[in-house]
C-alpha positions as CSV (number, residue, x, y, z in Angstrom):
1,M,-95.8,128.9,-0.9
2,C,-98.5,130.9,-2.7
3,L,-101.2,128.6,-1.3
4,D,-99.7,128.8,2.2
5,E,-100.0,132.6,1.9
6,G,-103.7,132.3,1.0
7,Y,-103.8,132.6,-2.8
8,I,-103.7,130.3,-5.8
9,N,-101.1,131.0,-8.5
10,G,-100.9,128.7,-11.5
11,K,-98.8,131.0,-13.8
12,G,-95.3,130.1,-14.8
13,L,-94.8,127.4,-12.2
14,Q,-91.3,125.9,-11.8
15,V,-89.9,122.9,-10.1
16,H,-87.5,123.6,-7.2
17,H,-85.0,121.1,-5.7
18,I,-85.3,121.6,-1.9
19,I,-81.8,120.2,-1.4
20,P,-79.8,121.6,-4.4
21,I,-78.5,119.1,-7.0
22,R,-75.0,120.4,-6.5
23,K,-75.3,119.3,-2.8
24,N,-76.7,115.8,-3.4
25,E,-77.0,114.5,-7.0
26,D,-78.8,111.4,-5.7
27,L,-81.9,113.6,-4.9
28,I,-82.3,114.9,-8.5
29,L,-85.5,113.0,-9.2
30,E,-86.7,112.2,-5.6
31,D,-90.3,113.4,-5.3
32,D,-89.7,114.2,-1.6
33,N,-87.1,116.7,-2.7
34,L,-89.2,118.5,-5.3
35,I,-91.7,121.3,-4.9
36,T,-93.6,123.5,-7.4
37,L,-93.1,127.2,-6.9
38,C,-94.1,130.4,-8.7
39,P,-91.1,132.3,-10.2
40,M,-91.2,134.9,-7.4
41,H,-91.0,132.3,-4.6
42,H,-88.5,130.2,-6.5
43,Q,-86.2,133.2,-6.7
44,L,-86.8,134.0,-3.0
45,V,-85.8,130.5,-1.7
46,E,-83.1,129.6,-4.2
47,G,-79.9,128.8,-2.3
48,K,-81.2,129.8,1.1
49,K,-80.9,127.1,3.8
50,K,-83.4,128.8,6.1
51,Y,-86.2,127.7,3.8
52,I,-85.4,124.0,3.6
53,S,-87.5,122.7,6.5
54,Y,-90.4,125.0,5.6
55,L,-90.4,123.7,2.0
56,Y,-90.2,120.1,3.1
57,R,-93.3,120.7,5.3
58,L,-95.2,122.3,2.4
59,A,-94.2,119.5,0.0
60,K,-95.6,116.9,2.4
61,T,-98.8,118.7,3.4
62,P,-101.8,118.0,1.2
63,P,-103.4,121.3,-0.1
64,G,-106.2,122.6,2.0
65,I,-104.9,121.2,5.3
């Protein structure tokens, strides 16, 4: 999300499950369901359905495109 907003942040990165584990345990290690986020963005999107399609798009788009 940082890169999508125009800056690079490599500090304190965290892995976020786009579809929460409690909703679908089968996706716990699926690469397509994981995205790396800074702590601020991780807190912003945690538990909010409105970000799911946006995060999937970001996770599948190579950086710089």
